[in-house]
Backbone bond lengths (Angstrom), bond angles and torsions (degrees), N, CA, C in turn:
res aa  C-N    CA-C-N  psi(-1)  N-CA   C-N-CA  omega(-1)  CA-C   N-CA-C  phi
1 M - - - 1.391 - - 1.551 110.39 -
2 R 1.396 116.66 150.42 1.401 115.34 177.24 1.537 114.71 -90.85
3 P 1.330 115.22 143.50 1.556 117.64 -173.29 1.550 103.76 -59.17
4 I 1.442 112.54 154.97 1.544 117.29 -178.55 1.499 108.17 -69.36
5 D 1.373 120.07 -39.67 1.465 122.99 -173.71 1.486 113.72 -86.44
6 A 1.350 115.46 13.68 1.523 118.63 -178.43 1.551 100.25 -77.39
7 K 1.225 117.16 136.58 1.560 129.68 176.44 1.524 112.26 -90.89
8 E 1.300 115.53 136.68 1.485 114.65 167.83 1.513 111.76 -73.42
9 P 1.342 114.78 140.24 1.366 121.10 -175.95 1.486 113.88 -65.17
10 D 1.227 117.78 142.33 1.357 120.07 -178.87 1.516 113.72 -84.33
11 R 1.314 116.35 104.23 1.559 124.87 -171.33 1.411 112.03 -63.56
12 S 1.370 113.08 -32.06 1.444 115.80 -179.99 1.572 118.50 -56.09
13 E 1.395 109.36 -28.94 1.423 117.54 -179.85 1.461 116.69 -92.19
14 M 1.400 117.22 -8.64 1.521 119.39 -178.74 1.449 107.76 -79.57
15 P 1.389 113.40 140.36 1.463 120.18 174.61 1.518 112.36 -54.20
16 V 1.078 113.50 139.03 1.562 122.71 -176.52 1.591 106.32 -114.43
17 R 1.437 115.78 117.17 1.537 117.62 171.50 1.430 111.86 -67.97
18 P 1.338 117.10 127.99 1.435 121.32 175.92 1.672 113.73 -59.48
19 S 1.289 114.37 138.39 1.423 121.06 178.07 1.505 110.02 -75.57
20 E 1.392 110.86 169.15 1.575 112.55 -175.09 1.538 102.93 -64.32
21 D 1.353 124.50 -36.10 1.451 122.53 -173.22 1.585 107.10 -65.07
22 A 1.258 115.66 -40.91 1.529 118.47 174.05 1.400 114.42 -62.07
23 E 1.337 118.57 -39.82 1.551 119.72 -179.55 1.504 109.35 -72.38
24 A 1.494 115.63 -23.44 1.404 108.38 175.70 1.471 119.59 -74.05
25 A 1.418 111.79 -18.91 1.421 118.15 174.46 1.494 120.31 -83.55
26 L 1.328 113.65 -4.71 1.522 122.79 175.23 1.386 117.96 -65.22
27 P 1.294 122.03 -38.66 1.521 121.68 -174.93 1.508 114.85 -56.07
28 V 1.325 119.06 -2.72 1.529 116.21 177.21 1.387 114.59 -59.39
29 G 1.308 117.41 -42.23 1.522 122.91 -178.22 1.492 114.56 -99.34
30 L 1.359 114.44 9.07 1.482 114.04 -179.80 1.518 108.87 -92.69
31 P 1.313 113.01 154.54 1.555 117.01 -177.52 1.515 111.35 -64.82
32 A 1.431 119.61 146.20 1.484 117.90 -178.92 1.466 107.02 -73.65
33 R 1.424 109.91 158.37 1.471 117.37 -178.42 1.467 110.17 -67.13
34 R 1.352 110.58 133.94 1.531 121.56 -179.60 1.464 109.92 -57.30
35 R 1.273 115.97 131.04 1.461 125.82 177.90 1.461 108.54 -72.54
36 G 1.428 120.48 147.24 1.465 122.81 178.54 1.482 108.56 -79.59
37 L 1.334 112.33 -176.97 1.580 121.30 -178.20 1.529 103.89 -65.73
38 V 1.241 119.04 -52.32 1.486 127.53 -174.08 1.507 111.29 -52.17
39 A 1.353 118.20 -48.17 1.371 128.15 -177.56 1.451 110.39 -69.94
40 R 1.343 120.87 -39.41 1.512 122.41 172.69 1.516 115.32 -64.09
41 I 1.366 110.95 -42.41 1.539 108.51 175.16 1.579 115.92 -67.77
42 D 1.335 113.68 -40.75 1.482 117.01 170.19 1.569 114.62 -48.40
43 A 1.372 111.09 -49.25 1.486 113.08 -179.95 1.653 112.16 -63.82
44 F 1.323 113.72 -40.97 1.452 119.04 -179.00 1.501 108.68 -64.07
45 V 1.248 123.99 -40.10 1.535 129.04 -177.88 1.506 102.91 -65.55
46 S 1.395 120.11 -50.30 1.443 121.87 -175.53 1.520 113.20 -56.26
47 K 1.476 113.86 -42.46 1.388 115.59 -179.19 1.579 109.70 -71.95
48 L 1.338 117.03 -32.83 1.523 116.70 -177.73 1.508 106.05 -71.05
49 S 1.310 125.15 -24.03 1.326 118.44 -179.03 1.534 117.51 -74.20
50 T 1.235 114.64 -15.13 1.605 120.79 174.54 1.499 108.91 -100.54
51 R 1.334 120.63 -0.72 1.552 114.28 -176.83 1.550 112.83 -69.25
52 N 1.388 117.46 -40.00 1.478 116.61 176.78 1.589 101.19 -163.19
53 N 1.401 109.33 176.99 1.431 114.27 -172.33 1.608 112.37 -73.10
54 F 1.306 120.61 -18.96 1.426 119.71 176.72 1.456 112.17 -70.94
55 W 1.354 120.36 -42.71 1.412 121.05 175.99 1.478 111.41 -71.03
56 H 1.399 121.07 -33.45 1.316 123.42 178.87 1.479 111.05 -65.62
57 R 1.443 116.41 -40.23 1.476 113.39 176.53 1.527 117.78 -70.08
58 L 1.351 113.89 -28.13 1.481 119.34 179.86 1.606 108.08 -70.39
59 C 1.283 110.54 -44.87 1.528 112.59 -177.78 1.579 109.14 -70.95
60 S 1.272 119.01 -29.05 1.475 119.49 175.89 1.524 114.67 -68.74
61 L 1.426 109.51 -29.58 1.373 113.96 179.02 1.527 114.89 -62.67
62 I 1.367 107.79 -28.96 1.576 114.99 -176.06 1.607 109.97 -90.42
63 W 1.403 114.29 -50.80 1.356 123.39 -170.16 1.627 114.99 -100.62
64 L 1.178 114.14 -28.92 1.618 116.88 -179.21 1.539 107.38 -129.50
65 P 1.400 121.31 73.74 1.395 123.01 -177.04 1.572 113.34 -57.34
66 Y 1.381 110.68 -38.74 1.495 119.77 179.21 1.540 110.90 -57.61
67 A 1.393 119.64 -47.22 1.480 124.69 176.30 1.440 108.39 -65.11
68 F 1.304 121.98 -34.34 1.513 124.65 175.27 1.585 112.50 -62.01
69 K 1.298 112.31 -52.40 1.456 116.49 -178.58 1.588 113.34 -68.20
70 S 1.291 114.31 -29.87 1.526 115.98 -179.75 1.496 110.45 -75.73
71 G 1.405 116.67 -26.17 1.491 116.42 177.76 1.455 117.04 86.61
72 I 1.388 117.97 8.37 1.467 117.70 -173.81 1.576 108.58 -65.40
73 T 1.258 115.87 141.48 1.559 123.09 -179.77 1.528 110.67 -133.13
74 M 1.274 109.49 151.94 1.472 123.25 179.67 1.586 108.42 -80.38
75 R 1.359 114.03 145.63 1.467 119.75 173.57 1.517 108.78 -149.84
76 K 1.408 115.02 89.61 1.410 121.08 -176.28 1.459 105.55 -91.97
77 L 1.304 120.00 120.65 1.409 128.20 -172.59 1.556 111.03 -88.46
78 D 1.212 114.46 -38.58 1.453 122.58 -177.64 1.549 106.97 -160.61
79 S 1.474 112.80 -173.59 1.463 118.26 -175.07 1.575 110.55 -64.61
80 T 1.387 117.65 -25.96 1.434 118.60 -166.59 1.516 107.91 -111.52
81 T 1.366 124.51 -13.21 1.304 128.95 -173.99 1.532 112.56 -112.48
82 F 1.371 118.14 127.24 1.499 121.22 -173.43 1.511 104.46 -139.94
83 T 1.400 115.01 121.97 1.449 121.65 -178.40 1.580 106.11 -125.33
84 A 1.279 114.55 163.89 1.425 123.83 169.00 1.528 108.07 -140.84
85 V 1.384 114.76 147.15 1.421 120.17 -171.45 1.547 100.79 -123.84
86 L 1.454 113.23 128.09 1.453 123.18 168.71 1.491 108.34 -105.02
87 P 1.381 114.73 119.96 1.439 114.41 -172.30 1.579 109.86 -78.87
88 F 1.216 117.23 164.26 1.533 128.89 -176.87 1.514 112.03 -89.78
89 R 1.325 113.89 60.29 1.408 121.23 -172.11 1.696 112.39 -104.06
90 R 1.182 117.53 159.93 1.408 119.48 -176.35 1.499 114.66 -54.35
91 F 1.282 116.03 -33.15 1.478 115.39 -178.33 1.547 116.68 -69.45
92 N 1.434 112.35 -21.52 1.453 122.76 177.06 1.529 114.37 -92.46
93 R 1.214 119.13 -4.56 1.444 124.43 -167.61 1.569 110.38 -101.50
94 N 1.295 120.72 146.46 1.420 121.36 176.06 1.622 111.19 -96.34
95 W 1.430 115.09 -161.57 1.546 110.89 -168.93 1.436 108.75 -82.31
96 Y 1.410 125.10 -12.87 1.516 120.41 170.24 1.353 117.16 -104.62
97 N 1.397 116.19 32.93 1.429 124.47 165.23 1.581 113.61 68.13
98 A 1.326 114.07 32.79 1.467 119.58 177.47 1.494 108.26 -119.13
99 M 1.359 117.50 167.51 1.483 113.99 176.34 1.492 109.66 -73.50
100 A 1.286 115.68 130.22 1.462 123.23 -174.81 1.589 108.00 -67.06
101 G 1.447 110.97 140.92 1.423 112.28 -178.55 1.491 113.38 -69.97
102 A 1.299 123.26 -28.01 1.380 124.00 169.64 1.506 116.59 -63.33
103 A 1.323 114.62 -31.96 1.454 117.39 173.01 1.543 115.24 -67.59
104 L 1.400 111.16 -43.75 1.434 114.46 177.21 1.536 113.49 -65.38
105 L 1.297 115.91 -34.09 1.488 119.32 -172.73 1.504 106.47 -79.01
106 A 1.370 119.45 -44.92 1.460 114.98 179.07 1.495 117.51 -66.90
107 N 1.260 115.96 -32.14 1.484 119.15 -174.63 1.693 107.65 -84.48
108 S 1.240 114.46 -9.55 1.507 120.05 167.88 1.552 111.96 -63.67
109 E 1.429 111.04 -42.12 1.435 114.44 179.44 1.731 108.33 -75.13
110 I 1.289 113.78 -33.41 1.461 114.70 177.36 1.495 113.33 -65.08
111 A 1.368 113.76 -42.27 1.512 118.21 176.09 1.445 113.33 -61.18
112 G 1.285 118.54 -51.22 1.334 123.91 170.33 1.556 121.29 -45.91
113 G 1.367 107.99 -48.49 1.532 117.31 177.34 1.406 111.02 -66.12
114 M 1.382 123.42 -36.04 1.358 126.97 177.59 1.490 112.34 -62.10
115 F 1.187 116.91 -41.86 1.491 126.21 177.16 1.470 112.05 -61.62
116 L 1.421 117.43 -44.64 1.368 119.13 177.36 1.560 120.49 -71.58
117 F 1.360 105.84 -34.80 1.572 113.00 170.47 1.481 111.18 -62.67
118 E 1.318 119.02 -38.45 1.574 118.93 177.70 1.523 111.19 -64.23
119 K 1.469 115.56 -34.18 1.366 119.56 -179.38 1.578 116.38 -74.34
120 C 1.337 107.56 -49.59 1.573 116.15 -172.73 1.498 108.44 -88.19
121 G 1.204 124.48 -8.48 1.533 119.00 177.94 1.521 109.34 77.61
122 G 1.297 110.06 -161.20 1.568 112.43 -174.78 1.462 116.24 -99.98
123 D 1.411 115.12 15.17 1.423 121.39 -176.84 1.597 112.58 -94.54
124 Y 1.313 119.19 1.08 1.340 124.39 -171.95 1.648 112.78 -125.35
125 T 1.218 117.07 149.19 1.469 121.65 168.49 1.514 108.44 -108.59
126 V 1.323 114.25 142.77 1.495 121.51 -167.88 1.433 105.44 -124.19
127 V 1.352 118.55 120.73 1.544 124.52 176.98 1.476 110.15 -123.88
128 C 1.352 112.10 133.66 1.425 113.14 173.52 1.535 121.14 -80.58
129 K 1.252 116.51 121.88 1.504 123.23 -170.79 1.532 108.20 -91.61
130 N 1.319 119.65 -42.95 1.426 120.68 -172.33 1.529 107.30 -155.66
131 L 1.409 115.39 137.66 1.465 123.12 178.33 1.522 112.68 -144.28
132 N 1.298 109.70 125.57 1.456 120.74 -175.84 1.564 105.54 -118.32
133 Y 1.265 115.16 120.64 1.500 122.17 179.31 1.427 109.50 -115.80
134 R 1.508 118.86 128.72 1.411 119.65 172.55 1.534 113.13 -110.97
135 F 1.232 124.14 115.24 1.452 126.19 178.87 1.508 113.03 -78.57
136 L 1.178 116.69 121.06 1.648 121.29 -173.53 1.601 108.58 -101.20
137 R 1.392 114.16 -46.36 1.420 117.52 -175.50 1.471 109.83 -153.47
138 P 1.310 124.23 160.56 1.441 125.65 177.45 1.487 107.10 -64.49
139 C 1.385 120.54 155.04 1.457 126.31 178.72 1.532 103.02 -119.03
140 F 1.359 111.50 124.32 1.466 118.44 179.11 1.584 106.96 -125.61
141 G 1.219 120.32 45.83 1.418 126.44 174.77 1.579 109.80 -171.83
142 P 1.316 119.30 -178.42 1.495 120.50 172.07 1.400 113.37 -53.75
143 A 1.363 111.62 141.09 1.551 117.40 -178.53 1.635 103.74 -104.71
144 V 1.346 109.50 135.69 1.380 121.40 179.70 1.515 110.00 -111.05
145 Y 1.327 115.41 120.94 1.502 119.05 179.30 1.517 111.40 -97.71
146 R 1.288 119.97 121.69 1.507 121.84 175.83 1.522 104.99 -108.29
147 V 1.291 112.15 128.36 1.514 122.48 177.77 1.403 109.37 -94.91
148 E 1.411 110.38 136.25 1.490 120.91 171.70 1.454 111.34 -133.65
149 C 1.333 118.19 131.54 1.401 126.72 179.08 1.497 114.24 -142.50
150 S 1.327 116.03 121.47 1.443 113.00 -179.21 1.479 116.13 -91.77
151 E 1.371 119.74 4.14 1.386 124.74 173.35 1.448 113.13 -93.76
152 D 1.309 118.18 150.62 1.423 124.25 175.16 1.599 112.33 -83.97
153 I 1.336 111.30 87.69 1.541 114.26 -173.98 1.584 111.20 -61.08
154 R 1.135 122.08 -39.05 1.507 125.05 -173.74 1.557 105.15 -67.39
155 A 1.233 118.46 -40.18 1.508 119.45 178.48 1.507 110.68 -66.73
156 L 1.314 115.85 -39.34 1.528 119.74 179.37 1.557 103.83 -68.93
157 A 1.288 125.41 -41.28 1.381 126.63 -177.44 1.470 115.70 -66.07
158 E 1.449 115.49 -33.49 1.252 120.89 174.20 1.539 124.11 -65.30
159 A 1.419 111.95 -18.43 1.496 126.55 178.95 1.586 106.05 -72.54
160 H 1.452 119.11 -25.83 1.333 120.64 -176.07 1.589 118.92 61.71
161 Q 1.330 105.85 35.76 1.465 118.24 178.57 1.537 108.74 -128.17
162 E 1.345 115.82 162.02 1.496 123.85 -176.24 1.612 100.73 -76.06
163 F 1.362 109.98 143.42 1.476 117.67 176.05 1.490 108.62 -158.22
164 N 1.363 116.35 154.98 1.455 126.06 172.42 1.567 112.26 -91.56
165 A 1.209 114.96 144.87 1.401 123.95 -172.72 1.601 108.09 -128.89
166 D 1.419 117.81 117.79 1.466 123.60 -177.95 1.604 106.34 -100.00
167 I 1.223 113.23 121.60 1.462 118.72 -172.73 1.595 107.28 -123.26
168 E 1.252 119.55 139.25 1.423 125.47 176.07 1.573 110.01 -115.48
169 L 1.228 118.93 133.49 1.488 122.53 -177.17 1.539 105.24 -125.51
170 G 1.376 107.67 133.27 1.463 114.15 172.89 1.570 100.62 -108.16
171 I 1.436 109.92 131.66 1.417 114.27 177.69 1.538 109.67 -112.74
172 F 1.389 114.85 128.35 1.400 118.48 -172.31 1.599 104.18 -128.85
173 Q 1.458 107.98 149.25 1.570 117.01 171.23 1.479 106.88 -89.87
174 H 1.330 118.40 127.90 1.476 125.90 172.07 1.469 112.48 -78.40
175 V 1.324 118.06 114.64 1.433 123.18 178.03 1.477 109.85 -100.79
176 K 1.183 121.20 112.65 1.485 131.36 -172.29 1.557 108.30 -71.35
177 K 1.297 123.07 -47.03 1.322 123.51 -167.48 1.571 110.98 -76.80
178 R 1.440 115.55 -34.08 1.492 121.14 176.88 1.460 111.94 -88.82
179 G 1.392 122.24 -11.85 1.404 124.14 176.36 1.560 113.87 67.81
180 R 1.314 114.33 26.84 1.440 123.00 178.63 1.531 114.55 -137.59
181 E 1.394 112.02 175.76 1.427 115.83 -176.50 1.477 105.71 -120.94
182 V 1.453 117.23 145.89 1.354 125.15 174.30 1.536 110.58 -115.58
183 R 1.417 117.74 127.74 1.433 118.85 177.25 1.617 109.48 -66.38
184 V 1.344 112.54 130.45 1.526 121.18 179.17 1.483 108.45 -114.66
185 G 1.313 122.90 -19.43 1.357 123.34 -176.36 1.582 114.43 -165.02
186 R 1.251 117.05 171.00 1.503 125.99 178.51 1.542 101.59 -139.39
187 C 1.386 115.53 143.46 1.459 121.99 177.05 1.501 110.48 -141.27
188 D 1.228 119.07 138.37 1.536 127.58 171.60 1.483 109.28 -118.16
189 V 1.229 115.24 119.92 1.468 121.67 179.68 1.481 114.70 -119.53
190 T 1.258 122.39 144.37 1.411 127.22 175.85 1.511 105.72 -120.82
191 F 1.322 116.60 122.58 1.454 123.68 177.40 1.517 110.54 -111.45
192 H 1.293 114.20 145.05 1.630 120.42 166.98 1.361 108.59 -106.39
193 C 1.480 111.36 126.18 1.523 118.54 -174.90 1.594 104.21 -110.66
194 T 1.315 116.96 130.47 1.475 115.35 176.34 1.497 109.76 -134.21
195 P 1.366 117.48 133.66 1.535 120.13 174.99 1.551 111.98 -50.45
196 K 1.280 115.14 131.06 1.551 111.80 170.16 1.404 114.42 -59.78
197 S 1.301 117.70 -19.35 1.561 115.40 178.41 1.508 114.34 -68.85
198 H 1.367 111.79 -28.73 1.466 114.34 172.88 1.519 115.72 -64.52
199 H 1.326 112.26 -39.66 1.670 114.25 176.70 1.442 105.93 -63.43
200 H 1.407 123.62 -44.60 1.449 118.17 -177.11 1.524 115.41 -71.80
201 E 1.337 115.06 -25.73 1.480 114.91 173.04 1.601 112.27 -69.75
202 K 1.268 113.80 -43.95 1.587 120.22 176.29 1.546 105.85 -56.84
203 K 1.259 115.28 -45.60 1.484 117.26 -169.60 1.597 104.45 -73.38
204 R 1.272 120.88 -35.42 1.470 122.87 171.54 1.564 113.61 -60.49
205 R 1.275 114.77 -43.62 1.543 121.18 177.67 1.456 111.64 -66.94
206 R 1.289 117.52 -39.13 1.503 118.49 178.28 1.539 111.49 -68.05
207 S 1.331 115.96 -37.08 1.433 116.55 -178.57 1.614 108.33 -73.78
208 A 1.343 117.77 -35.79 1.398 118.98 177.28 1.578 110.75 -68.76
209 K 1.373 120.26 -34.01 1.334 120.93 173.27 1.495 113.09 -65.60
210 T 1.203 117.51 -41.75 1.498 125.82 179.55 1.597 109.97 -51.20
211 K 1.457 102.36 -55.63 1.564 108.19 -179.82 1.443 115.97 -62.82
212 S 1.286 119.56 -27.54 1.502 118.61 -176.61 1.511 109.43 -83.50
213 N 1.445 118.67 -15.34 1.513 117.07 -178.13 1.598 104.35 -90.87
214 R 1.299 122.23 -6.61 1.371 122.64 -176.43 1.503 106.49 -77.30
């Protein structure tokens, strides 16, 4: 029998073991999973490709042979202005000695991707989802791509989540004799940006699921 003066334990003061749901919410303050050597090298090369035109050309030679042959280069004037220049070389011209429409179209995606890589850094993959190009007039000289984006890409990238980026590009022909630029096209591009950590996590989950099914 229990003594009469024995008191019931105060359960409000007893330590409570967190449930599985509570444990699932704990990783908010935990350190992120350490990236592997391959992931770190990939991020380093991605950042290096946007440092200057030398490294951009070198990386293009390996991963973007079309961009290397076309000769497109970056020209960042300040923190808010980003331009890319497509030279008027034989590889980019058509049979009547004007800039080929395919060259203007393809390099629009490359110019927009270069802009996003410069903003997002090497921790994101950038994929073109939609591209609309409007041809206004023939281009008989070097093409200058001027990138415009109303969204704060750096703020979106710092959230480490997937997002879509809508970019507008004005395409101009550089006229040397007149010292001005003539608009030859307009392009609207939508890119989907995904943190590389998401790809690694999906790959790890697929690998774990495959092992568990064996």
